[in-house]
VOFI-230328 format. One record per residue (C-alpha): residue number from 1; residue in one letter; y, z, x. Coordinates in pm, 1 decimal. Each point is the difference from the previous one (the first is absolute). Example, Ala and Ser with C-alpha at 12.3 -4.5 7.8 and 13.67 -1.06 7.14 Angstrom:
// VOFI-230328
{1, A, {-450.0, 780.0, 1230.0}}
{2, S, {344.0, -66.0, 137.0}}
***
This chain:
// VOFI-230328
{1, M, {-657.2, 449.8, -974.6}}
{2, Y, {64.3, 269.4, 258.9}}
{3, I, {42.0, -130.1, 353.5}}
{4, C, {117.9, 321.3, 166.1}}
{5, I, {-203.2, 288.2, -138.8}}
{6, C, {173.6, 262.0, 217.2}}
{7, N, {341.9, -78.0, -150.7}}
{8, A, {-124.5, -130.0, -337.3}}
{9, L, {167.2, -339.1, 54.4}}
{10, K, {-115.4, -291.2, -210.1}}
{11, D, {-14.4, -367.4, 95.1}}
{12, K, {293.7, -100.1, -221.3}}
{13, Q, {217.6, 277.4, 138.6}}
{14, L, {-83.4, -95.5, 358.7}}
{15, A, {45.0, -371.1, -69.6}}
{16, E, {347.9, 62.2, -141.3}}
{17, A, {94.8, 211.5, 300.8}}
{18, G, {-146.6, -257.6, 238.5}}
{19, K, {176.4, -309.3, -132.7}}
{20, D, {247.5, -21.5, 286.9}}
{21, A, {-139.2, 271.5, 227.1}}
{22, R, {-57.0, -70.4, 366.4}}
{23, T, {-241.8, 282.2, 76.0}}
{24, V, {-250.8, 224.1, -171.0}}
{25, A, {231.3, 291.6, 76.1}}
{26, D, {276.0, -175.6, -198.1}}
{27, V, {-227.1, -21.8, -302.6}}
{28, F, {-89.8, 368.3, 11.8}}
{29, R, {362.0, 97.8, 57.8}}
{30, R, {105.1, -194.9, -310.0}}
{31, C, {-269.9, 181.1, -196.3}}
{32, G, {129.8, 334.7, 125.2}}
{33, S, {-316.0, 87.8, 190.6}}
{34, R, {-178.9, -30.4, 334.0}}
{35, P, {-350.8, -121.0, 83.1}}
{36, Q, {-250.8, 284.3, 18.3}}
{37, C, {-355.6, -100.8, 90.6}}
{38, G, {78.5, -363.7, 88.9}}
{39, K, {-279.7, -166.6, -197.2}}
{40, C, {249.5, -193.7, -211.5}}
{41, L, {207.1, -134.0, 291.6}}
{42, P, {-191.8, -330.5, 35.3}}
{43, D, {33.2, -61.8, -374.8}}
{44, V, {373.3, 71.1, 2.3}}
{45, A, {44.9, -222.4, 306.2}}
{46, Q, {-185.0, -279.0, -181.2}}
{47, M, {227.2, 42.9, -302.2}}
{48, I, {303.4, -44.9, 225.5}}
{49, E, {-153.2, -310.5, 156.7}}
{50, D, {-82.2, -145.0, -341.7}}
{51, A, {356.8, 60.9, -118.5}}
{52, R, {137.6, -181.6, 305.5}}
{53, S, {-205.5, -315.4, -55.5}}
{54, P, {-74.6, -49.0, -371.1}}
{55, E, {-100.7, -362.9, 60.2}}
{56, Q, {-282.9, 121.6, 224.6}}
{57, G, {-232.0, 32.2, -300.1}}
{58, A, {63.8, -360.6, -98.5}}
{59, A, {-70.4, -120.4, 353.3}}
{60, A, {-346.4, 155.3, -12.3}}
{61, V, {-104.4, -243.0, -276.5}}
{62, P, {-121.1, -327.5, 154.3}}
{63, A, {174.1, -317.7, -112.8}}
{64, E, {-207.7, -259.6, -183.3}}
***
């Protein structure tokens, strides 16, 4: 699925670039592009956050 329409960047491509990125700019730099309109920036930032804390999804499930 396309996340950044302006640069035609897909979710898998951005996720790979964001694995150990610290900033959104790092992700775009690794993809060889720059943000254009900015609509995708929150999504890319969330991808970075998700990559930093993969156990976060498990913590959201209440314990029985």
